[in-house]
N, C-alpha and C positions, 0 to 999 in steps of 0.2 A: 504494500500500500504506500502511496505517495506520502501520506501524513506521517507514517512511521519513518520513511526514508529521510525526510527532511526535518523530522522531529517537531512537527506542528500538528495542531488539532484539525479534525475534519471541519470544525466551525471556522477556523482561520482560512482554510482552503475555500470554503464557501464564501466568506467575506472577500477574499481576493478575487474570486470569480465575479462577484457583484461589482467590484471596483475596477476590474480589468487589470489587476496587479500581478496575478499569478501566471503560471504557464498556460499555454493554449490547451484546450480540452475538447473532448468529444462527448456529446450527450446522446445517449441511446435511451429514449423514453425518459425515465427518471434517474437513470444511472449515468454517472459522470466517469469518463475514462481519460487517462493521460497517456499520450504516446511517449515512450522513453526518450525518443529524440527531441521532442518538444520540451520535456523537463530538463534534459541536459543543456539544450540551447538557452533556456530561461536561466538556469543556474549559472552558466558561463557569462550571461549578460550582467550578472550581479557580482562578477569577480573584480576585485580591486587589489592593487599592490600597496596602497597606502590610504590612510584615513582621509587625506585631503581630496582624493578622487570621489569619495562618497558624497560630497556636497554638490557635485555637478549633476 
């Protein structure tokens, strides 16, 4: 599960989907799925080498 992998709650993932902050997802009926490639891409987009970069 993605929540376990990134150590966040399902509620947090839901809030991210609402705000558009999380990884791209696929909805099949009421079920939400994340492609591993989309999650990896999202994680890499949040990668920083120093705290000064986080402000941008």
